[in-house]
N, C-alpha and C positions, 0 to 999 in steps of 0.2 A: 573725446576719450574720457574715461570716468576719472574721478579723482583719485581713486585707489591705484589705478594704473600708473598714473603720472607719479604719484608718491613712491611706487615700486621702482620705476625707472630712475628716479633720483637717487634712490638708495644704492641701486646697482651701479651707477655711474660714480658714486662717491666711494664705494667699497674698495677698489683697487687703490685709490689714492691714500686712504687712511692705512691700508696694509703697507704701503711703500714708506710712509712717513714713520712707522714704527721702527725702532732699532731691532735688529735681528740677534738672536741669542748666539752667544759663542759656542763653539763646539764642546767646551768643557763645562757649560752651565747645566747640561743635563747628563746624568749617568745612568746607563742601562746596564743591568746586570743579568747574566745568563748562566746556566748551569749545564755542563755537558757530563754525562755519565757513559763511561765506556765499560762495556762488560766483556771481559776476556776470560779464556780459560786456558791455562798452560798445562800441558801434560808432559811429564818426564818420562822418558823411556828408560828402564833399567834393563841393561843387558843380562841375559841369564847364562851362566856357565852350563853346558850340557853334561859335562863330567869333570871330575876332579883330578884327572890323570896326573896333571903337572903339579899338583899339590901334594901328591904321595911321597911320603919319606921312606928311606930305606927300612926303617924299623916303624912298626905300627904306633901311631900316636893316640892315646887316650885323652878324649876331651870331656870337660865337664862345664856346666853352666853356673855362672856367678851371677850376682845381682847385677842388673844392667841400667842404663841410663834412662830417663824418662823420654828423652828426644835425641835423634840423630841428625847432625847437619847434613843437608842433601849434598852440599858442595864436596864433602868427603866420601860420598858413596861411589864405589867404583863397579861392583858387580852384585849379583844375587845368585844364590844357590837354593833351589827347592830341596830340603832335606826330608821333607815328609808330608803328609796331607794336611798338617795344621802348622807347619813352621817353614820359614824362609831365612837363610843365613845371608846377611849383607856384609859384603867384604869392603872394608873402608880403605882409603888410599894409604893409611898408616900401617896396614897389615892387620889391624884389628878385626875380629869376627864378632858381629852382633846378630843374635838370633831373635827374629820377630815371631813371637807365637800369635796366631790368628784365631779368629772367632771359630766357634764349632761349626756355625752353619756356611762355611767357606766352600764355594764351588771349586772343582779341580783346576789347578792352575798350570799343570804340566802339558797341556796340549799345544800351546804357542811358545815360541822361544823367548818372548820378552814379557816384562811386567810393567805397569804403568801406574803412575802416582800423579795426582793433581798437585800443582805446585801451591804449597800454602804460603801465606802472606809473609810469614817470618822465615821461611827457607828451612824450616826444621820438619823432620817427619817425627811425630810423636805418638806414642802409645796412648789408647783410649781416646784418640782424636782423629787419626788418619786412617786410610785404607789403601790396600794393594789392590790393583785392578788388572783383569786378565783382558787379553784382546777380544775374547769371546763375550766380554761384558759382565763378568762375574766380579763381584766386589767382596773382598775379605778385610773385614776391620782388624787392626792391630790391637791386640790385648796388652802384651807387654814385650820388653826387650830384655833379653839375657846376654852377658858378655860369654863368649865361648873361649875358654882357656885350656892350655895343656895340663892335664892331670898329673900331680906330682906324686 
C-alpha cells in the first residue's frame, strides 16, 4: 500500500474517536429563527334589504343629510339599503342611518342581494379608503359618509 493510503486510513480510523470525545452542544446553545407569514382575506357579507316596507311610518318622513363620520365600526353594521345608483344606506344596531356616497364609476350593485366588504385590520369601514364590492365583481369606492336624520 502506498503511504498516502495508509495515512488516509489512519485519519478515518481516528475520526469517530475524536468526534465522540468532544462534548455535545446543549439544545439551547444554538437558536434558530424562522418567520411564517399567513395571508388571509376575510370578506364580510352585508345583508341587503330588498324593500323598506317595515320602516314606513304612518306619516311620510322627510329625511336630510348631515355631516357624517369618517369611519363606521363594522361591529355596529346591521343592514344595507341601496338608495340610488351612487349611494347605499347603512343601518346600524343603534338605529342610526349612515349614507355611503360611492365613486362615480361604480357598477350596478342591485343585481345580487348581498354586498361585500374586505375586513380592514382596524375593524372600521372608512371613507376615501374602503370599497363596497358586489358579488358580480364590481368594486365601488366609498367617497363620503353622511348621517341621515329626520328633517324638522
